[in-house]
Every structure is written in structure tokens, then in C-alpha cells.
C-alpha positions as CSV (number, residue, x, y, z in Angstrom):
1,M,5.3,9.4,-23.9
2,K,6.0,7.0,-21.5
3,R,3.5,4.1,-21.1
4,Y,2.6,5.0,-17.2
5,E,1.8,8.6,-18.5
6,K,-0.2,7.4,-21.0
7,V,-2.3,5.6,-18.3
8,M,-2.2,8.6,-16.1
9,D,-3.8,10.7,-18.8
10,L,-6.4,7.6,-19.6
11,F,-7.4,8.1,-16.1
12,D,-7.9,11.8,-16.2
13,N,-10.4,11.4,-19.2
14,L,-12.1,8.4,-17.8
15,N,-12.6,10.4,-14.6
16,R,-14.9,12.8,-16.5
17,T,-16.6,10.2,-18.7
18,I,-19.9,8.5,-18.0
19,V,-19.5,5.0,-18.2
20,K,-21.6,1.7,-18.4
21,L,-20.5,-1.2,-16.3
22,P,-20.3,-4.6,-18.3
23,P,-23.1,-7.1,-17.0
24,I,-22.8,-8.0,-13.6
25,T,-23.6,-11.6,-12.3
26,N,-21.4,-12.0,-9.0
27,I,-21.7,-9.3,-6.5
28,L,-19.4,-9.2,-2.9
29,I,-21.0,-7.6,0.1
30,V,-18.3,-6.4,2.4
31,T,-19.2,-5.5,6.2
32,K,-18.3,-5.9,9.6
33,P,-20.0,-8.9,11.1
34,D,-22.0,-6.8,14.2
35,S,-25.6,-7.2,14.7
36,K,-26.9,-4.1,13.1
37,L,-25.1,-4.0,9.8
38,T,-25.9,-8.1,9.8
39,K,-29.4,-7.1,9.6
40,L,-28.9,-4.5,6.8
41,T,-26.7,-7.3,5.2
42,K,-29.8,-9.7,5.3
43,E,-32.3,-7.0,4.0
44,L,-30.2,-5.9,1.0
45,S,-29.5,-9.6,0.0
46,L,-32.8,-10.5,0.0
47,W,-33.8,-7.8,-2.0
48,L,-31.4,-8.7,-4.6
49,L,-32.2,-12.2,-4.4
50,E,-36.2,-11.5,-5.4
51,S,-35.2,-8.5,-7.9
52,F,-32.6,-9.7,-10.0
53,P,-32.6,-13.7,-10.7
54,G,-29.5,-13.9,-12.4
55,I,-27.4,-12.3,-9.4
56,T,-25.1,-14.4,-7.4
57,L,-24.0,-12.9,-4.0
58,Y,-21.0,-13.5,-1.8
59,V,-21.5,-12.3,1.8
60,D,-19.1,-12.9,4.7
61,K,-18.7,-16.3,5.9
62,R,-18.9,-15.4,9.5
63,L,-22.4,-14.3,8.9
64,Q,-23.5,-17.5,8.1
65,D,-24.4,-18.9,11.9
66,R,-25.4,-15.4,13.0
67,S,-28.6,-15.2,14.3
68,A,-29.4,-11.8,13.2
69,F,-28.6,-13.3,9.4
70,R,-30.7,-16.4,9.8
71,Y,-29.5,-18.1,6.7
72,K,-31.7,-21.2,7.2
73,E,-34.8,-19.1,7.1
74,I,-33.5,-17.2,3.7
75,V,-32.9,-20.9,2.2
76,E,-36.4,-22.1,3.1
77,Q,-38.1,-18.9,1.8
78,D,-36.8,-20.2,-1.6
79,P,-34.6,-23.3,-2.1
80,S,-33.1,-21.8,-5.4
81,W,-31.3,-19.3,-3.2
82,K,-29.1,-21.8,-1.7
83,D,-27.0,-21.7,-4.8
84,R,-27.1,-18.0,-5.4
85,L,-26.3,-17.2,-1.7
86,Q,-22.6,-18.0,-1.2
87,F,-20.3,-17.5,1.5
88,W,-16.5,-15.9,0.5
89,T,-13.5,-16.6,2.2
90,W,-10.2,-15.6,1.4
91,E,-10.0,-18.9,-0.7
92,C,-12.3,-17.7,-3.0
93,Y,-10.3,-15.2,-4.7
94,K,-8.2,-18.3,-6.2
95,D,-11.1,-19.2,-8.1
96,P,-11.6,-17.8,-11.7
97,A,-15.3,-18.9,-11.8
98,K,-15.8,-16.6,-8.6
99,Q,-14.7,-13.5,-10.2
100,I,-16.6,-10.6,-8.6
101,H,-18.2,-8.0,-11.0
102,L,-19.2,-5.3,-8.0
103,A,-18.4,-5.0,-4.6
104,V,-20.9,-3.3,-2.0
105,T,-19.7,-2.0,1.1
106,L,-21.8,-1.5,4.1
107,G,-19.9,0.6,6.6
108,G,-17.4,3.3,6.6
109,D,-14.0,4.3,5.0
110,G,-12.3,1.6,7.0
111,T,-14.5,-1.0,5.4
112,V,-13.8,0.4,1.7
113,L,-10.0,0.1,2.8
114,Y,-10.5,-3.2,3.8
115,T,-12.0,-4.2,0.6
116,S,-9.3,-2.7,-1.7
117,W,-6.9,-4.7,0.8
118,M,-8.6,-7.9,-0.2
119,F,-7.9,-7.4,-3.8
120,Q,-4.1,-7.1,-4.4
121,Q,-4.6,-7.3,-8.1
122,R,-7.4,-6.5,-10.0
123,V,-10.4,-4.7,-7.8
124,P,-13.9,-4.8,-8.9
125,P,-15.9,-1.5,-9.0
126,I,-16.9,-0.3,-5.5
127,V,-20.5,0.9,-4.5
128,A,-20.0,2.3,-0.7
129,F,-22.9,2.7,1.4
130,H,-22.5,5.1,4.4
131,L,-23.0,3.2,7.7
132,G,-19.9,4.2,9.5
133,S,-18.6,6.8,11.4
134,L,-16.8,9.2,9.2
135,G,-17.8,8.5,5.6
136,F,-15.5,10.5,3.1
137,L,-15.0,7.7,1.0
138,T,-18.9,6.4,1.1
139,N,-20.8,8.7,-0.9
140,F,-24.3,6.8,-1.1
141,S,-27.2,6.6,1.5
142,F,-28.4,3.2,2.6
143,E,-32.1,4.4,2.8
144,S,-31.6,4.6,-1.3
145,Y,-30.0,1.5,-1.9
146,R,-32.7,0.1,-4.4
147,P,-32.6,2.7,-6.7
148,T,-28.7,3.0,-6.6
149,M,-28.2,-0.7,-6.9
150,T,-30.8,-1.1,-9.9
151,N,-29.2,1.7,-11.9
152,I,-25.9,0.0,-11.4
153,I,-27.0,-3.5,-12.2
154,R,-29.3,-2.7,-15.4
155,G,-26.0,-0.8,-16.9
156,E,-27.1,2.8,-16.4
157,G,-24.4,5.3,-17.1
158,M,-22.6,6.7,-14.2
159,N,-19.3,8.7,-13.1
160,L,-16.6,6.6,-12.0
161,N,-13.7,7.7,-9.7
162,L,-10.3,5.7,-10.5
163,R,-8.1,6.1,-7.4
164,M,-4.4,5.5,-7.5
165,R,-2.6,2.8,-5.6
166,L,0.9,2.6,-4.5
167,Q,2.8,-0.7,-5.1
168,C,5.1,-1.0,-1.8
169,C,8.0,-3.5,-2.3
170,V,10.0,-4.2,1.0
171,Y,13.7,-4.9,0.5
172,K,15.5,-6.9,3.5
173,F,19.4,-5.8,3.5
174,K,21.7,-9.0,3.9
175,D,24.6,-7.6,5.8
176,V,28.0,-8.9,5.9
177,A,28.8,-11.5,8.1
178,V,32.3,-11.5,10.1
179,P,33.9,-13.3,12.8
180,D,33.4,-12.5,16.1
181,P,36.8,-11.1,17.7
182,K,36.0,-12.8,20.9
183,S,35.3,-16.2,19.6
184,N,39.2,-16.6,19.4
185,G,38.8,-18.3,16.2
186,T,36.5,-21.3,17.5
187,S,33.8,-20.1,14.8
188,S,33.8,-18.4,11.1
189,Q,31.1,-17.2,9.5
190,S,30.9,-17.0,5.3
191,V,30.9,-13.5,4.2
192,N,28.1,-13.5,0.9
193,G,30.2,-16.8,-0.1
194,F,33.6,-15.8,1.2
195,R,34.9,-17.9,3.8
196,P,38.3,-17.2,5.4
197,R,41.3,-19.5,4.6
198,K,41.9,-22.2,7.5
199,S,45.6,-22.9,8.6
200,E,46.6,-25.6,10.8
201,T,48.2,-24.6,14.2
202,E,51.2,-26.4,15.7
203,D,49.0,-28.7,18.1
204,G,47.2,-29.8,14.9
205,G,44.0,-27.7,15.3
206,M,42.6,-25.4,12.7
207,T,42.5,-21.7,13.1
208,S,41.5,-18.7,11.2
209,D,44.1,-16.0,9.5
210,S,41.3,-13.5,10.9
211,D,42.3,-14.1,14.3
212,D,45.5,-12.2,13.5
213,D,44.0,-9.5,11.6
214,S,40.0,-9.6,11.1
215,E,40.4,-6.1,9.9
216,E,42.2,-7.2,6.8
217,L,39.6,-10.1,6.3
218,W,37.0,-7.7,6.7
219,E,38.7,-5.6,3.7
220,R,39.0,-8.8,1.5
221,A,35.3,-9.6,1.9
222,E,34.3,-6.2,1.1
223,S,36.5,-6.1,-2.0
224,F,35.1,-9.6,-3.0
225,R,31.6,-8.6,-2.7
226,K,32.1,-5.3,-4.5
227,E,33.8,-7.2,-7.5
228,E,30.8,-9.6,-7.7
229,I,28.3,-6.9,-7.8
230,I,30.2,-5.0,-10.2
231,R,30.7,-8.2,-12.4
232,T,26.8,-9.0,-12.3
233,V,25.9,-5.4,-12.9
234,K,27.9,-5.4,-16.0
235,E,26.1,-8.7,-17.4
236,M,23.0,-7.5,-16.7
237,D,23.8,-3.9,-18.5
238,S,24.9,-5.8,-21.6
239,K,21.5,-7.4,-21.5
240,H,19.0,-5.2,-20.3
241,G,20.6,-1.3,-21.2
242,A,21.5,1.1,-18.9
243,E,18.3,1.1,-16.6
244,V,19.6,-2.3,-15.3
245,A,20.5,-1.8,-11.6
246,D,20.2,0.8,-8.8
247,L,22.9,1.2,-6.4
248,G,22.5,3.0,-3.4
249,V,25.2,3.5,-0.9
250,C,24.3,3.3,2.9
251,H,27.4,5.4,4.2
252,E,29.0,2.8,6.0
253,N,31.9,0.3,5.6
254,G,31.2,0.2,2.0
255,Q,27.9,-1.5,2.1
256,T,25.5,-1.5,-0.8
257,L,22.1,-1.6,-1.1
258,I,20.6,-3.1,-4.4
259,T,17.1,-2.2,-5.3
260,R,14.6,-3.1,-7.9
261,T,14.0,-0.9,-10.7
262,P,11.0,-1.5,-13.1
263,K,12.9,-3.2,-16.2
264,P,15.9,-4.8,-14.3
265,K,16.0,-8.7,-13.3
266,L,17.6,-8.0,-10.0
267,E,16.1,-10.8,-8.4
268,D,19.4,-12.4,-9.0
269,L,20.7,-10.2,-6.3
270,I,17.7,-9.5,-4.1
271,A,14.1,-10.1,-4.0
272,P,11.4,-8.0,-2.3
273,T,10.2,-9.9,1.0
274,D,6.7,-8.3,0.8
275,T,4.7,-6.5,-1.8
276,W,1.5,-4.6,-1.3
277,Q,-0.6,-2.6,-2.6
278,V,-1.8,0.6,-0.8
279,L,-4.9,2.8,-1.3
280,N,-4.2,5.6,1.6
281,E,-0.8,5.7,2.7
282,V,2.6,3.9,3.7
283,T,3.7,4.8,6.9
284,V,7.4,4.8,8.2
285,D,7.9,5.8,12.0
286,R,10.4,5.0,14.8
287,G,7.8,2.5,16.5
288,S,8.5,2.3,20.3
289,N,11.8,3.6,20.0
290,A,12.7,6.9,21.9
291,G,15.2,8.2,19.5
292,M,14.9,10.3,16.4
293,L,14.6,8.2,13.1
294,Q,16.9,8.9,10.5
295,L,15.8,8.1,6.9
296,E,17.2,8.5,3.3
297,L,14.7,9.6,0.5
298,F,15.6,8.6,-3.4
299,V,13.6,10.0,-6.1
300,D,13.9,8.3,-9.2
301,G,17.7,6.9,-8.2
302,I,18.5,10.3,-7.2
303,P,19.1,10.9,-3.6
304,V,17.0,13.8,-2.2
305,T,17.4,14.3,1.4
306,T,18.1,12.6,4.4
307,I,15.3,13.1,7.1
308,L,15.7,13.3,10.9
309,A,12.0,13.1,12.3
310,D,9.5,10.7,13.8
311,G,8.8,9.2,10.5
312,L,7.5,9.6,6.8
313,V,4.2,9.4,5.4
314,I,3.9,8.8,1.8
315,A,0.2,9.0,0.6
316,T,-1.9,9.0,-2.5
317,S,-4.7,11.7,-3.3
318,T,-7.0,9.6,-1.5
319,G,-5.1,9.4,1.6
320,S,-4.3,12.9,1.4
321,T,-7.5,13.4,3.7
322,A,-6.6,10.8,5.9
323,Y,-3.1,10.6,8.1
324,S,-1.3,12.9,5.9
325,L,-3.7,15.8,6.6
326,S,-3.1,15.3,10.2
327,I,0.4,16.0,10.4
328,G,0.0,19.0,8.1
329,G,-0.2,17.7,4.7
330,S,-2.0,19.3,1.6
331,L,-5.4,18.3,0.4
332,I,-5.1,16.6,-3.1
333,H,-7.8,16.6,-5.7
334,P,-8.5,12.9,-6.5
335,E,-8.2,13.7,-10.3
336,K,-4.6,14.6,-10.0
337,N,-2.7,11.2,-9.3
338,S,0.0,12.7,-7.3
339,V,2.0,11.3,-4.1
340,I,2.4,13.7,-1.0
341,I,5.9,13.1,1.3
342,S,4.8,14.6,4.8
343,P,7.5,13.9,7.6
344,I,6.1,13.5,11.0
345,A,7.4,15.8,13.3
346,A,10.6,16.5,11.5
347,H,13.6,17.9,13.3
348,S,14.4,20.6,10.7
349,L,11.8,23.3,10.1
350,T,12.2,23.5,6.5
351,A,11.2,19.9,6.0
352,R,7.7,20.4,4.7
353,P,5.4,18.2,3.0
354,M,6.0,17.7,-0.8
355,I,3.7,16.9,-3.8
356,I,5.2,14.8,-6.4
357,P,3.8,13.2,-9.7
358,G,2.4,10.0,-9.3
359,T,4.7,8.4,-12.0
360,K,8.0,9.1,-9.8
361,H,9.6,6.0,-8.2
362,L,10.4,6.4,-4.5
363,R,12.9,4.5,-2.1
364,I,13.1,5.1,1.4
365,C,16.0,3.5,3.1
366,V,17.2,3.3,6.8
367,P,20.7,3.8,6.7
368,V,23.5,2.2,8.9
369,T,24.2,5.6,10.8
370,S,20.6,5.9,12.1
371,R,20.3,5.3,15.7
372,T,17.2,3.4,15.7
373,T,15.2,1.0,13.5
374,A,11.9,1.9,11.7
375,W,8.6,0.2,11.6
376,A,6.6,0.2,8.5
377,S,2.8,-0.2,8.1
378,F,0.6,-0.4,4.9
379,D,-2.8,1.5,5.0
380,G,-2.6,0.3,8.8
381,R,-1.6,-3.3,8.0
382,H,1.3,-5.7,8.0
383,R,3.3,-3.8,10.3
384,Q,6.8,-4.9,10.4
385,E,9.9,-3.8,11.4
386,L,13.1,-2.3,9.2
387,G,16.2,-2.9,10.2
388,H,19.7,-0.8,9.0
389,G,19.9,-1.0,5.3
390,D,16.5,-2.1,4.6
391,S,14.3,-0.3,2.0
392,I,11.0,0.1,0.5
393,M,10.3,1.0,-3.1
394,I,7.2,2.8,-3.9
395,T,5.8,3.1,-7.2
396,A,2.2,3.6,-8.9
397,S,0.1,0.6,-9.0
398,R,-0.9,-1.1,-11.8
399,Y,-4.2,-1.9,-10.3
400,P,-5.9,1.1,-9.1
401,V,-9.5,1.0,-7.1
402,T,-12.6,1.9,-9.1
403,T,-15.5,3.6,-7.0
404,I,-18.9,4.6,-8.2
405,C,-19.5,8.0,-7.9
406,R,-23.0,9.6,-6.4
407,R,-22.8,12.7,-8.8
408,D,-19.2,13.1,-10.3
409,Q,-15.5,13.0,-8.9
410,S,-15.6,16.9,-8.1
411,T,-18.7,17.0,-6.4
412,D,-18.4,14.1,-4.5
413,W,-15.1,15.5,-2.8
414,F,-16.1,18.7,-2.3
415,T,-19.0,17.9,-0.6
416,G,-17.3,15.3,1.5
417,L,-14.8,18.3,2.3
418,T,-17.4,20.7,3.6
419,Q,-20.0,18.3,5.1
420,V,-17.7,15.1,6.3
421,L,-14.4,17.0,7.6
422,N,-16.0,20.6,7.9
423,W,-13.2,22.1,6.0
424,N,-12.6,25.8,6.8
425,S,-15.8,25.8,8.9
426,R,-16.1,28.6,11.2
427,V,-18.6,31.4,12.4
428,L,-18.2,34.0,9.9
429,Q,-17.2,37.4,10.9
430,K,-19.9,40.1,11.8
431,P,-20.2,43.2,9.4
432,F,-19.0,46.8,10.2
433,G,-22.2,48.4,11.7
434,P,-23.7,51.3,9.9
435,H,-21.8,54.0,12.3
436,L,-18.7,53.2,10.3
């Protein structure tokens, strides 16, 4: 059994086990800086400072000067609280001494997603209090924060929900540069390190051979580039085995896109421009383009299909109740660390959502034959354009999100379906009358 399959089995077993958290000393409180939530944050902070002397709190820096928080009054009430009530910024996560042992969210599902986004590697356990509009991921009522926090800090056994995240690596394709035939040889561009030969003209000037035959130059450059790719891949193959490269052809002009696989060192060829850990979904859509988007989907290096649609949503089991659900995707129990692929307004009626194991490696590529470029977003953040030949590699992340269950994983999930999403809620059909 492969290593990541063993990890998935460990997740399944842990989701059914009552766990005691290690000692908690640093607690992070995440909330929106509005007046109502600021007052509730102050209430929770004061109670924690009074009840647990060994606890250090980290509160949003934006709350320090808020009149509703009244930081100066808190410090005047007990001067020792000045060292125990800290204000976090993004720089805090670079300091190992400020390791967070527990994250408390006051808000809705968006606050939980924001907390997950803050920790792009290890995520502390999250206890989510429902103070937002939806609250599918927020299982606890704020009115019961005292017994809830007491049980957690004192190390009482509880059920945990390990939510799989997706690691999304964005790869930018380096297109081949060719001389502009309209430039009359006044400028020439290198083609992946290959520059056309130059010769002297009768008047002593320099001209490129491509002026006479730019098509020949293109063929020579492509041949040179393919030889370099094959040579590099063979070198890597002799060092790292058969899994060293994943070459995907983007249809036209022999252009080859090289992407990363788990073990090979493809950084010598191309490196990802961005890498994000995603809890809900990664969305690739047509953006403001009016035309239909063309996307190529690969699973474990195997070309699966070319999709013509407005976009594609790759969601986790946690994200199956979000954007994926609104476009017809199925609901997935959080115990199943699966991935659902949902097309957005597909041109083909047979393009239906598909659920695959979370251990699969996905790649979404924008081929050069697509009439439009694509736009990608990760949990609704860091939206960026994907040009022709660009791709996204999607794999299971090494850093899941741990949320604390109110009861247990299944009970919380089914309760959310019926009470929050109102799943299959309707007026019951009347029974037949006694005359029938």
C-alpha cells in the first residue's frame, strides 16, 4: 500500500476515535472586525484570561484600536494580561515561539475558510462558533462557549474531523519566441536559448537567415527544443526511475508542456509559480470572456477528456456542499476523502460530475486550441489568469484541516444537511382518504 493511501486510512480511523488534544497554551481568535463580533471577542477573551492563567491569546491586530474592544481598559483591569493578550499579524506565523495550539473562529463558514487559508502548512485544531449567516462548518453555539472551551482546554476527549485539502500548483507555460516576419529582420528573439545565425549583407549590415525562411527557423528551433527535453528527461530517468517526467502535448506546433509529478525533480525544467492549500475548491472558469472555454483534464498523467464548458470546479468532500453543489455536484460525506470534478455549463450533455479518489493526481491544462484564456481561483482567493499552455496540478495536500466536532463527524454532517441546507425539505404528501 502506498504511503498516501496509508495516510487516508489513518484519517478514516481517526475520524471515528475520541482524541485528547495536547496541552494548549496559545489560542488564536479569528473574527471579522465589526462592532458586534468585536464585543463578543472581548467577552470571550476576558473569560479566557480570567479562567485559565496559563493561556496566551492572539487577537486580530485590527481590534486593538477599536472602541468596542477597549484594549486599554482590559490592561488596566489586570496589568499581567498585557503579556498574555497579543495581537497577531501575518508576521506572527514566521515565529516558532508563537506556535498556535488552537484556533477559535467567531463567524460563519467564510471565517473557517479564512483560518484555513492563513495556515498554508500545519493547521491547528479549529473550534468554530456559529455567528455567521450559513454555518454549515460552524457546529457550536456561542452561548455555550464556556463549557465547550473548558472541555477542550482541560483535555477532555472529543471527536475530530480531519478535512482533506488540495495542493494546487500553478505552472506557467514558456512559449517559443519567434522572429516577427513583419520586422524585416531588424529584431530577432532567442528560442529557448537558440538564436538564429546571422550573416553579413552586401551593405555590411547584419541580417537573419529567418528573413528568407522563418518557417525553417521554426522547425529548427522546435527540433532543438525537443532534443533538449529528451536529453534532460533521459538524464533524470537514469537517476530517479520511470516516474521522473510527465510530458503532455498541447496539440499544436509540437509545443510540449512539462509538469511536476510527486518524485521527479522537474525544477530543472520548470517550477510552479504559485502553490496553494485549498479546503473547498479550485475553480477554473472563462472569466469575462464571452466564448466557451476549452480545458484538458489529465488523471495520473492519463488524458481523460477535453471539456468545452464555462469552467470546471475541483472540490473536496468539504467543498461538495459549496460551489460544486450549486452546479449539480453530488454531496460527499467528509469521511470519504474524495474529489469531485464538476463542469460548469458544459456544452455536452454527457459531461456530468465525477467523483474520484483523493489519492489521484489531476492536471488541468488550457490548450493552445482554446479560443479563450481561463481564470483560476483557490477558495475564492488569488484569482489569476491562465494563458494558453498554462496548467494546474492538483494533489492531496499533506496538511489537512482539523475541526472539532460537536458530537461526531456523521451526526454533525447530517444535522447540517437537514437544518442548515434544508436538504430534501418539502411539504409531505397527504395520505389517501378513507374512501379509497
